mmCIF file as gemmi writes it, N, C-alpha and C atoms, coordinates in Angstrom:
data_model
loop_
_atom_site.group_PDB
_atom_site.id
_atom_site.type_symbol
_atom_site.label_atom_id
_atom_site.label_alt_id
_atom_site.label_comp_id
_atom_site.label_asym_id
_atom_site.label_entity_id
_atom_site.label_seq_id
_atom_site.pdbx_PDB_ins_code
_atom_site.Cartn_x
_atom_site.Cartn_y
_atom_site.Cartn_z
_atom_site.occupancy
_atom_site.B_iso_or_equiv
_atom_site.pdbx_formal_charge
_atom_site.auth_seq_id
_atom_site.auth_asym_id
_atom_site.pdbx_PDB_model_num
ATOM 1 N N . MET Axp A 1 ? -0.33 5.071 2.303 1 0 ? 1 A 1
ATOM 2 C CA . MET Axp A 1 ? 1.082 5.488 2.309 1 0 ? 1 A 1
ATOM 3 C C . MET Axp A 1 ? 2.201 5.205 3.351 1 0 ? 1 A 1
ATOM 4 N N . LEU Axp A 2 ? 2.902 5.19 3.841 1 0 ? 2 A 1
ATOM 5 C CA . LEU Axp A 2 ? 3.793 4.98 5.261 1 0 ? 2 A 1
ATOM 6 C C . LEU Axp A 2 ? 4.594 5.939 5.759 1 0 ? 2 A 1
ATOM 7 N N . VAL Axp A 3 ? 4.543 6.044 6.651 1 0 ? 3 A 1
ATOM 8 C CA . VAL Axp A 3 ? 5.352 7.307 7.197 1 0 ? 3 A 1
ATOM 9 C C . VAL Axp A 3 ? 5.82 7.385 8.388 1 0 ? 3 A 1
ATOM 10 N N . ALA Axp A 4 ? 7.344 7.58 8.37 1 0 ? 4 A 1
ATOM 11 C CA . ALA Axp A 4 ? 8.569 7.641 9.487 1 0 ? 4 A 1
ATOM 12 C C . ALA Axp A 4 ? 9.547 8.436 9.382 1 0 ? 4 A 1
ATOM 13 N N . ASP Axp A 5 ? 9.082 9.199 11.1 1 0 ? 5 A 1
ATOM 14 C CA . ASP Axp A 5 ? 10.29 10.17 11.334 1 0 ? 5 A 1
ATOM 15 C C . ASP Axp A 5 ? 9.669 9.978 12.664 1 0 ? 5 A 1
ATOM 16 N N . ASP Axp A 6 ? 11.367 10.112 13.503 1 0 ? 6 A 1
ATOM 17 C CA . ASP Axp A 6 ? 11.235 10.067 15.198 1 0 ? 6 A 1
ATOM 18 C C . ASP Axp A 6 ? 10.571 11.363 15.563 1 0 ? 6 A 1
ATOM 19 N N . ASP Axp A 7 ? 10.252 12.511 15.168 1 0 ? 7 A 1
ATOM 20 C CA . ASP Axp A 7 ? 9.658 13.786 15.585 1 0 ? 7 A 1
ATOM 21 C C . ASP Axp A 7 ? 8.252 13.202 15.282 1 0 ? 7 A 1
ATOM 22 N N . PHE Axp A 8 ? 6.862 13.268 16.131 1 0 ? 8 A 1
ATOM 23 C CA . PHE Axp A 8 ? 6.352 12.906 16.322 1 0 ? 8 A 1
ATOM 24 C C . PHE Axp A 8 ? 5.216 14.284 15.359 1 0 ? 8 A 1
ATOM 25 N N . ASN Axp A 9 ? 5.637 15.306 15.957 1 0 ? 9 A 1
ATOM 26 C CA . ASN Axp A 9 ? 4.605 16.402 15.015 1 0 ? 9 A 1
ATOM 27 C C . ASN Axp A 9 ? 5.348 16.593 13.753 1 0 ? 9 A 1
ATOM 28 N N . THR Axp A 10 ? 6.295 16.012 13.611 1 0 ? 10 A 1
ATOM 29 C CA . THR Axp A 10 ? 6.469 15.92 11.755 1 0 ? 10 A 1
ATOM 30 C C . THR Axp A 10 ? 5.546 14.916 11.114 1 0 ? 10 A 1
ATOM 31 N N . CYS Axp A 11 ? 5.209 13.653 11.911 1 0 ? 11 A 1
ATOM 32 C CA . CYS Axp A 11 ? 4.613 12.683 11.3 1 0 ? 11 A 1
ATOM 33 C C . CYS Axp A 11 ? 3.538 13.128 10.963 1 0 ? 11 A 1
ATOM 34 N N . SER Axp A 12 ? 2.72 13.989 12.476 1 0 ? 12 A 1
ATOM 35 C CA . SER Axp A 12 ? 1.479 14.504 12.244 1 0 ? 12 A 1
ATOM 36 C C . SER Axp A 12 ? 1.204 15.597 11.112 1 0 ? 12 A 1
ATOM 37 N N . SER Axp A 13 ? 2.168 16.082 10.825 1 0 ? 13 A 1
ATOM 38 C CA . SER Axp A 13 ? 2.013 17.587 9.885 1 0 ? 13 A 1
ATOM 39 C C . SER Axp A 13 ? 1.942 16.65 8.479 1 0 ? 13 A 1
ATOM 40 N N . VAL Axp A 14 ? 3.087 15.813 8.389 1 0 ? 14 A 1
ATOM 41 C CA . VAL Axp A 14 ? 3.025 14.892 6.961 1 0 ? 14 A 1
ATOM 42 C C . VAL Axp A 14 ? 1.68 14.228 7.036 1 0 ? 14 A 1
ATOM 43 N N . THR Axp A 15 ? 1.801 13.27 7.69 1 0 ? 15 A 1
ATOM 44 C CA . THR Axp A 15 ? -0.211 12.594 7.61 1 0 ? 15 A 1
ATOM 45 C C . THR Axp A 15 ? -1.612 13.452 7.541 1 0 ? 15 A 1
ATOM 46 N N . GLN Axp A 16 ? -1.357 14.947 8.207 1 0 ? 16 A 1
ATOM 47 C CA . GLN Axp A 16 ? -2.523 15.751 7.95 1 0 ? 16 A 1
ATOM 48 C C . GLN Axp A 16 ? -2.458 15.869 6.514 1 0 ? 16 A 1
ATOM 49 N N . MET Axp A 17 ? -1.309 16.03 5.783 1 0 ? 17 A 1
ATOM 50 C CA . MET Axp A 17 ? -1.219 17.073 4.785 1 0 ? 17 A 1
ATOM 51 C C . MET Axp A 17 ? -1.771 15.826 3.388 1 0 ? 17 A 1
ATOM 52 N N . LEU Axp A 18 ? -1.403 14.957 3.391 1 0 ? 18 A 1
ATOM 53 C CA . LEU Axp A 18 ? -1.515 13.557 3.009 1 0 ? 18 A 1
ATOM 54 C C . LEU Axp A 18 ? -3.079 13.17 3.137 1 0 ? 18 A 1
ATOM 55 N N . SER Axp A 19 ? -3.555 13.263 4.464 1 0 ? 19 A 1
ATOM 56 C CA . SER Axp A 19 ? -5.184 13.095 4.523 1 0 ? 19 A 1
ATOM 57 C C . SER Axp A 19 ? -5.871 14.394 3.283 1 0 ? 19 A 1
ATOM 58 N N . MET Axp A 20 ? -5.372 15.67 3.564 1 0 ? 20 A 1
ATOM 59 C CA . MET Axp A 20 ? -6.014 16.664 2.832 1 0 ? 20 A 1
ATOM 60 C C . MET Axp A 20 ? -6.294 16.664 1.123 1 0 ? 20 A 1
ATOM 61 N N . ILE Axp A 21 ? -5.273 15.578 1.017 1 0 ? 21 A 1
ATOM 62 C CA . ILE Axp A 21 ? -5.268 14.995 -0.681 1 0 ? 21 A 1
ATOM 63 C C . ILE Axp A 21 ? -5.79 14.013 -0.699 1 0 ? 21 A 1
ATOM 64 N N . ARG Axp A 22 ? -6.349 13.3 -0.086 1 0 ? 22 A 1
ATOM 65 C CA . ARG Axp A 22 ? -7.451 12.382 0.085 1 0 ? 22 A 1
ATOM 66 C C . ARG Axp A 22 ? -6.691 11.355 0.017 1 0 ? 22 A 1
ATOM 67 N N . ILE Axp A 23 ? -5.461 10.817 0.555 1 0 ? 23 A 1
ATOM 68 C CA . ILE Axp A 23 ? -4.051 9.52 0.54 1 0 ? 23 A 1
ATOM 69 C C . ILE Axp A 23 ? -4.073 9.342 2.359 1 0 ? 23 A 1
ATOM 70 N N . GLN Axp A 24 ? -4.563 8.005 1.892 1 0 ? 24 A 1
ATOM 71 C CA . GLN Axp A 24 ? -4.443 7.268 3.508 1 0 ? 24 A 1
ATOM 72 C C . GLN Axp A 24 ? -3.078 7.052 3.971 1 0 ? 24 A 1
ATOM 73 N N . PRO Axp A 25 ? -2.664 7.835 5.374 1 0 ? 25 A 1
ATOM 74 C CA . PRO Axp A 25 ? -1.681 7.528 5.731 1 0 ? 25 A 1
ATOM 75 C C . PRO Axp A 25 ? -1.425 6.827 6.804 1 0 ? 25 A 1
ATOM 76 N N . ASP Axp A 26 ? -0.617 5.905 7.528 1 0 ? 26 A 1
ATOM 77 C CA . ASP Axp A 26 ? -0.03 5.567 8.328 1 0 ? 26 A 1
ATOM 78 C C . ASP Axp A 26 ? 1.512 5.706 8.934 1 0 ? 26 A 1
ATOM 79 N N . TRP Axp A 27 ? 1.727 6.295 10.159 1 0 ? 27 A 1
ATOM 80 C CA . TRP Axp A 27 ? 2.633 6.871 10.406 1 0 ? 27 A 1
ATOM 81 C C . TRP Axp A 27 ? 3.566 5.888 11.485 1 0 ? 27 A 1
ATOM 82 N N . MET Axp A 28 ? 4.574 6.216 11.756 1 0 ? 28 A 1
ATOM 83 C CA . MET Axp A 28 ? 5.323 5.59 13.198 1 0 ? 28 A 1
ATOM 84 C C . MET Axp A 28 ? 6.71 6.634 12.746 1 0 ? 28 A 1
ATOM 85 N N . THR Axp A 29 ? 7.011 6.306 14.399 1 0 ? 29 A 1
ATOM 86 C CA . THR Axp A 29 ? 8.368 7.162 15.378 1 0 ? 29 A 1
ATOM 87 C C . THR Axp A 29 ? 9.703 6.28 14.935 1 0 ? 29 A 1
ATOM 88 N N . SER Axp A 30 ? 9.976 4.947 14.413 1 0 ? 30 A 1
ATOM 89 C CA . SER Axp A 30 ? 10.936 4.557 14.485 1 0 ? 30 A 1
ATOM 90 C C . SER Axp A 30 ? 11.071 3.887 12.684 1 0 ? 30 A 1
ATOM 91 N N . GLY Axp A 31 ? 12.456 3.585 12.489 1 0 ? 31 A 1
ATOM 92 C CA . GLY Axp A 31 ? 12.744 2.864 11.538 1 0 ? 31 A 1
ATOM 93 C C . GLY Axp A 31 ? 12.513 1.531 11.348 1 0 ? 31 A 1
ATOM 94 N N . ARG Axp A 32 ? 13 0.754 12.454 1 0 ? 32 A 1
ATOM 95 C CA . ARG Axp A 32 ? 12.793 -0.377 12.653 1 0 ? 32 A 1
ATOM 96 C C . ARG Axp A 32 ? 10.741 -1.212 12.877 1 0 ? 32 A 1
ATOM 97 N N . GLU Axp A 33 ? 10.267 -0.228 13.337 1 0 ? 33 A 1
ATOM 98 C CA . GLU Axp A 33 ? 8.939 -0.265 13.423 1 0 ? 33 A 1
ATOM 99 C C . GLU Axp A 33 ? 8.64 -0.22 12 1 0 ? 33 A 1
ATOM 100 N N . LEU Axp A 34 ? 8.988 0.896 11.261 1 0 ? 34 A 1
ATOM 101 C CA . LEU Axp A 34 ? 8.492 0.726 9.775 1 0 ? 34 A 1
ATOM 102 C C . LEU Axp A 34 ? 8.884 -0.574 8.701 1 0 ? 34 A 1
ATOM 103 N N . VAL Axp A 35 ? 9.82 -1.068 9.11 1 0 ? 35 A 1
ATOM 104 C CA . VAL Axp A 35 ? 10.314 -2.358 8.674 1 0 ? 35 A 1
ATOM 105 C C . VAL Axp A 35 ? 9.322 -3.522 9.065 1 0 ? 35 A 1
ATOM 106 N N . LEU Axp A 36 ? 9.322 -3.365 10.072 1 0 ? 36 A 1
ATOM 107 C CA . LEU Axp A 36 ? 8.422 -4.338 11.03 1 0 ? 36 A 1
ATOM 108 C C . LEU Axp A 36 ? 7.045 -4.443 9.986 1 0 ? 36 A 1
ATOM 109 N N . ARG Axp A 37 ? 6.659 -3.141 9.809 1 0 ? 37 A 1
ATOM 110 C CA . ARG Axp A 37 ? 5.097 -2.865 9.445 1 0 ? 37 A 1
ATOM 111 C C . ARG Axp A 37 ? 5.268 -3.332 8.068 1 0 ? 37 A 1
ATOM 112 N N . ALA Axp A 38 ? 5.933 -2.945 7.196 1 0 ? 38 A 1
ATOM 113 C CA . ALA Axp A 38 ? 6.091 -3.173 5.549 1 0 ? 38 A 1
ATOM 114 C C . ALA Axp A 38 ? 5.999 -4.259 5.358 1 0 ? 38 A 1
ATOM 115 N N . LYS Axp A 39 ? 6.797 -5.259 6.323 1 0 ? 39 A 1
ATOM 116 C CA . LYS Axp A 39 ? 6.999 -6.73 6.238 1 0 ? 39 A 1
ATOM 117 C C . LYS Axp A 39 ? 5.308 -7.234 6.752 1 0 ? 39 A 1
ATOM 118 N N . LEU Axp A 40 ? 4.343 -7.091 7.246 1 0 ? 40 A 1
ATOM 119 C CA . LEU Axp A 40 ? 3.56 -7.127 7.842 1 0 ? 40 A 1
ATOM 120 C C . LEU Axp A 40 ? 2.355 -7.127 6.784 1 0 ? 40 A 1
ATOM 121 N N . ALA Axp A 41 ? 2.478 -6.213 5.958 1 0 ? 41 A 1
ATOM 122 C CA . ALA Axp A 41 ? 1.232 -5.63 5.113 1 0 ? 41 A 1
ATOM 123 C C . ALA Axp A 41 ? 1.888 -6.218 4.111 1 0 ? 41 A 1
ATOM 124 N N . GLU Axp A 42 ? 2.909 -6.328 3.463 1 0 ? 42 A 1
ATOM 125 C CA . GLU Axp A 42 ? 3.498 -7.361 2.5 1 0 ? 42 A 1
ATOM 126 C C . GLU Axp A 42 ? 3.029 -8.625 2.938 1 0 ? 42 A 1
ATOM 127 N N . GLU Axp A 43 ? 2.951 -9.516 3.415 1 0 ? 43 A 1
ATOM 128 C CA . GLU Axp A 43 ? 2.447 -10.664 4.111 1 0 ? 43 A 1
ATOM 129 C C . GLU Axp A 43 ? 1.543 -10.796 4.172 1 0 ? 43 A 1
ATOM 130 N N . GLN Axp A 44 ? 0.1 -9.844 4.284 1 0 ? 44 A 1
ATOM 131 C CA . GLN Axp A 44 ? -1.409 -9.588 4.684 1 0 ? 44 A 1
ATOM 132 C C . GLN Axp A 44 ? -1.838 -9.374 3.201 1 0 ? 44 A 1
ATOM 133 N N . ASN Axp A 45 ? -0.878 -8.928 2.676 1 0 ? 45 A 1
ATOM 134 C CA . ASN Axp A 45 ? -1.344 -8.465 0.97 1 0 ? 45 A 1
ATOM 135 C C . ASN Axp A 45 ? -1.984 -7.133 1.116 1 0 ? 45 A 1
ATOM 136 N N . ASP Axp A 46 ? -1.565 -6.238 1.908 1 0 ? 46 A 1
ATOM 137 C CA . ASP Axp A 46 ? -1.87 -4.996 2.159 1 0 ? 46 A 1
ATOM 138 C C . ASP Axp A 46 ? -0.636 -4.23 2.459 1 0 ? 46 A 1
ATOM 139 N N . GLU Axp A 47 ? -0.338 -4.233 0.981 1 0 ? 47 A 1
ATOM 140 C CA . GLU Axp A 47 ? 0.954 -3.214 0.807 1 0 ? 47 A 1
ATOM 141 C C . GLU Axp A 47 ? 0.792 -1.673 0.6 1 0 ? 47 A 1
ATOM 142 N N . TYR Axp A 48 ? 1.651 -0.945 1.151 1 0 ? 48 A 1
ATOM 143 C CA . TYR Axp A 48 ? 1.363 0.09 0.774 1 0 ? 48 A 1
ATOM 144 C C . TYR Axp A 48 ? 1.792 0.891 -0.44 1 0 ? 48 A 1
ATOM 145 N N . ALA Axp A 49 ? 1.754 1.767 -1.05 1 0 ? 49 A 1
ATOM 146 C CA . ALA Axp A 49 ? 2.074 2.475 -2.418 1 0 ? 49 A 1
ATOM 147 C C . ALA Axp A 49 ? 3.188 3.028 -2.494 1 0 ? 49 A 1
ATOM 148 N N . ALA Axp A 50 ? 3.325 3.482 -0.877 1 0 ? 50 A 1
ATOM 149 C CA . ALA Axp A 50 ? 4.917 4.535 -1.323 1 0 ? 50 A 1
ATOM 150 C C . ALA Axp A 50 ? 5.07 4.699 0.242 1 0 ? 50 A 1
ATOM 151 N N . TYR Axp A 51 ? 6.414 4.905 0.61 1 0 ? 51 A 1
ATOM 152 C CA . TYR Axp A 51 ? 7.003 5.102 1.949 1 0 ? 51 A 1
ATOM 153 C C . TYR Axp A 51 ? 7.568 6.607 2 1 0 ? 51 A 1
ATOM 154 N N . ILE Axp A 52 ? 7.662 7.578 3.147 1 0 ? 52 A 1
ATOM 155 C CA . ILE Axp A 52 ? 8.369 8.43 3.284 1 0 ? 52 A 1
ATOM 156 C C . ILE Axp A 52 ? 9.16 8.326 4.681 1 0 ? 52 A 1
ATOM 157 N N . ILE Axp A 53 ? 10.388 8.507 4.522 1 0 ? 53 A 1
ATOM 158 C CA . ILE Axp A 53 ? 10.904 8.031 5.535 1 0 ? 53 A 1
ATOM 159 C C . ILE Axp A 53 ? 12.045 9.237 6.397 1 0 ? 53 A 1
ATOM 160 N N . ASP Axp A 54 ? 12.557 9.774 7.235 1 0 ? 54 A 1
ATOM 161 C CA . ASP Axp A 54 ? 13.095 10.285 7.97 1 0 ? 54 A 1
ATOM 162 C C . ASP Axp A 54 ? 14.869 10.267 7.257 1 0 ? 54 A 1
ATOM 163 N N . TRP Axp A 55 ? 15.38 11.285 6.938 1 0 ? 55 A 1
ATOM 164 C CA . TRP Axp A 55 ? 17.292 10.567 6.879 1 0 ? 55 A 1
ATOM 165 C C . TRP Axp A 55 ? 17.332 10.178 7.924 1 0 ? 55 A 1
ATOM 166 N N . LEU Axp A 56 ? 17.38 11.173 9.288 1 0 ? 56 A 1
ATOM 167 C CA . LEU Axp A 56 ? 17.86 10.773 10.857 1 0 ? 56 A 1
ATOM 168 C C . LEU Axp A 56 ? 16.744 10.307 11.77 1 0 ? 56 A 1
ATOM 169 N N . MET Axp A 57 ? 17.103 9.047 11.866 1 0 ? 57 A 1
ATOM 170 C CA . MET Axp A 57 ? 16.908 8.846 13.194 1 0 ? 57 A 1
ATOM 171 C C . MET Axp A 57 ? 17.181 7.68 14.217 1 0 ? 57 A 1
ATOM 172 N N . PRO Axp A 58 ? 17.074 7.946 15.281 1 0 ? 58 A 1
ATOM 173 C CA . PRO Axp A 58 ? 18.166 7.447 16.184 1 0 ? 58 A 1
ATOM 174 C C . PRO Axp A 58 ? 18.434 5.718 16.328 1 0 ? 58 A 1
ATOM 175 N N . ASP Axp A 59 ? 16.618 5.257 15.944 1 0 ? 59 A 1
ATOM 176 C CA . ASP Axp A 59 ? 17.487 3.593 16.009 1 0 ? 59 A 1
ATOM 177 C C . ASP Axp A 59 ? 17.773 3.133 14.146 1 0 ? 59 A 1
ATOM 178 N N . MET Axp A 60 ? 17.273 3.803 13.324 1 0 ? 60 A 1
ATOM 179 C CA . MET Axp A 60 ? 18.32 3.357 12.19 1 0 ? 60 A 1
ATOM 180 C C . MET Axp A 60 ? 17.985 4.332 11.519 1 0 ? 60 A 1
ATOM 181 N N . ASN Axp A 61 ? 18.924 4.664 10.315 1 0 ? 61 A 1
ATOM 182 C CA . ASN Axp A 61 ? 19.086 5.934 9.454 1 0 ? 61 A 1
ATOM 183 C C . ASN Axp A 61 ? 18.346 5.709 7.936 1 0 ? 61 A 1
ATOM 184 N N . GLY Axp A 62 ? 17.59 6.543 7.368 1 0 ? 62 A 1
ATOM 185 C CA . GLY Axp A 62 ? 16.605 6.368 6.54 1 0 ? 62 A 1
ATOM 186 C C . GLY Axp A 62 ? 17.195 5.358 5.311 1 0 ? 62 A 1
ATOM 187 N N . ILE Axp A 63 ? 18.964 5.478 5.188 1 0 ? 63 A 1
ATOM 188 C CA . ILE Axp A 63 ? 19.406 4.718 3.924 1 0 ? 63 A 1
ATOM 189 C C . ILE Axp A 63 ? 19.138 3.596 4.234 1 0 ? 63 A 1
ATOM 190 N N . GLU Axp A 64 ? 19.204 2.833 5.585 1 0 ? 64 A 1
ATOM 191 C CA . GLU Axp A 64 ? 19.481 1.52 6.157 1 0 ? 64 A 1
ATOM 192 C C . GLU Axp A 64 ? 18.009 1.035 6.043 1 0 ? 64 A 1
ATOM 193 N N . VAL Axp A 65 ? 17.063 1.88 6.577 1 0 ? 65 A 1
ATOM 194 C CA . VAL Axp A 65 ? 15.359 1.389 5.992 1 0 ? 65 A 1
ATOM 195 C C . VAL Axp A 65 ? 15.117 1.581 5.006 1 0 ? 65 A 1
ATOM 196 N N . ALA Axp A 66 ? 15.375 1.907 4.183 1 0 ? 66 A 1
ATOM 197 C CA . ALA Axp A 66 ? 14.545 1.704 2.842 1 0 ? 66 A 1
ATOM 198 C C . ALA Axp A 66 ? 15.742 0.845 2.239 1 0 ? 66 A 1
ATOM 199 N N . ARG Axp A 67 ? 16.801 0.36 2.692 1 0 ? 67 A 1
ATOM 200 C CA . ARG Axp A 67 ? 17.528 -0.718 1.59 1 0 ? 67 A 1
ATOM 201 C C . ARG Axp A 67 ? 16.387 -2.071 2.8 1 0 ? 67 A 1
ATOM 202 N N . ARG Axp A 68 ? 16.441 -2.311 3.635 1 0 ? 68 A 1
ATOM 203 C CA . ARG Axp A 68 ? 15.98 -3.38 4.233 1 0 ? 68 A 1
ATOM 204 C C . ARG Axp A 68 ? 14.198 -3.305 3.352 1 0 ? 68 A 1
ATOM 205 N N . ILE Axp A 69 ? 13.342 -1.725 3.5 1 0 ? 69 A 1
ATOM 206 C CA . ILE Axp A 69 ? 12.139 -2.329 2.798 1 0 ? 69 A 1
ATOM 207 C C . ILE Axp A 69 ? 12.252 -2.993 1.634 1 0 ? 69 A 1
ATOM 208 N N . ARG Axp A 70 ? 13.109 -2.21 0.694 1 0 ? 70 A 1
ATOM 209 C CA . ARG Axp A 70 ? 13.524 -2.775 -0.577 1 0 ? 70 A 1
ATOM 210 C C . ARG Axp A 70 ? 13.107 -4.322 -0.518 1 0 ? 70 A 1
ATOM 211 N N . ARG Axp A 71 ? 14.243 -5.065 0.529 1 0 ? 71 A 1
ATOM 212 C CA . ARG Axp A 71 ? 14.362 -6.625 0.036 1 0 ? 71 A 1
ATOM 213 C C . ARG Axp A 71 ? 12.89 -7.303 0.912 1 0 ? 71 A 1
ATOM 214 N N . ILE Axp A 72 ? 11.805 -6.348 0.94 1 0 ? 72 A 1
ATOM 215 C CA . ILE Axp A 72 ? 10.603 -6.799 1.28 1 0 ? 72 A 1
ATOM 216 C C . ILE Axp A 72 ? 9.701 -6.703 0.23 1 0 ? 72 A 1
ATOM 217 N N . ILE Axp A 73 ? 9.554 -5.089 -0.336 1 0 ? 73 A 1
ATOM 218 C CA . ILE Axp A 73 ? 8.739 -4.77 -1.161 1 0 ? 73 A 1
ATOM 219 C C . ILE Axp A 73 ? 9.405 -4.865 -2.826 1 0 ? 73 A 1
ATOM 220 N N . GLY Axp A 74 ? 10.348 -4.986 -3.095 1 0 ? 74 A 1
ATOM 221 C CA . GLY Axp A 74 ? 11.176 -5.167 -3.952 1 0 ? 74 A 1
ATOM 222 C C . GLY Axp A 74 ? 11.326 -3.928 -4.942 1 0 ? 74 A 1
ATOM 223 N N . GLU Axp A 75 ? 11.304 -3.623 -6.108 1 0 ? 75 A 1
ATOM 224 C CA . GLU Axp A 75 ? 11.455 -2.327 -6.329 1 0 ? 75 A 1
ATOM 225 C C . GLU Axp A 75 ? 10.68 -1.37 -6.856 1 0 ? 75 A 1
ATOM 226 N N . ASP Axp A 76 ? 9.535 -1.917 -7.153 1 0 ? 76 A 1
ATOM 227 C CA . ASP Axp A 76 ? 8.116 -1.301 -7.788 1 0 ? 76 A 1
ATOM 228 C C . ASP Axp A 76 ? 7.828 -0.034 -6.876 1 0 ? 76 A 1
ATOM 229 N N . LYS Axp A 77 ? 8.079 -0.224 -5.765 1 0 ? 77 A 1
ATOM 230 C CA . LYS Axp A 77 ? 7.108 1.272 -4.568 1 0 ? 77 A 1
ATOM 231 C C . LYS Axp A 77 ? 7.698 2.386 -4.913 1 0 ? 77 A 1
ATOM 232 N N . LEU Axp A 78 ? 7.394 3.4 -4.699 1 0 ? 78 A 1
ATOM 233 C CA . LEU Axp A 78 ? 8.138 4.744 -4.129 1 0 ? 78 A 1
ATOM 234 C C . LEU Axp A 78 ? 8.653 4.71 -2.653 1 0 ? 78 A 1
ATOM 235 N N . ILE Axp A 79 ? 9.732 5.068 -2.953 1 0 ? 79 A 1
ATOM 236 C CA . ILE Axp A 79 ? 10.236 5.641 -1.176 1 0 ? 79 A 1
ATOM 237 C C . ILE Axp A 79 ? 11.03 6.872 -1.394 1 0 ? 79 A 1
ATOM 238 N N . ILE Axp A 80 ? 10.467 7.504 -0.759 1 0 ? 80 A 1
ATOM 239 C CA . ILE Axp A 80 ? 10.893 9.199 -0.452 1 0 ? 80 A 1
ATOM 240 C C . ILE Axp A 80 ? 12.152 9.039 0.964 1 0 ? 80 A 1
ATOM 241 N N . ILE Axp A 81 ? 13.102 9.708 0.579 1 0 ? 81 A 1
ATOM 242 C CA . ILE Axp A 81 ? 13.711 9.995 1.895 1 0 ? 81 A 1
ATOM 243 C C . ILE Axp A 81 ? 14.39 11.569 2.247 1 0 ? 81 A 1
């Protein structure tokens, strides 16, 4: 699972909770970085099963991040905003 939130503490908390239920998360604090990471994962055939995206981030809001990711990953993966 890939997590994006501009607040480090939120990323840390969410990834800790996911780890406790045996989900292996990666995180970043930028919407643009999340889009680039999703693209890289897709190119390397190492896709994420789901994405958790903050609604409001300074560089790109969650809706725009989700739109850009959908273009890369298609409709099959879960995106939570």
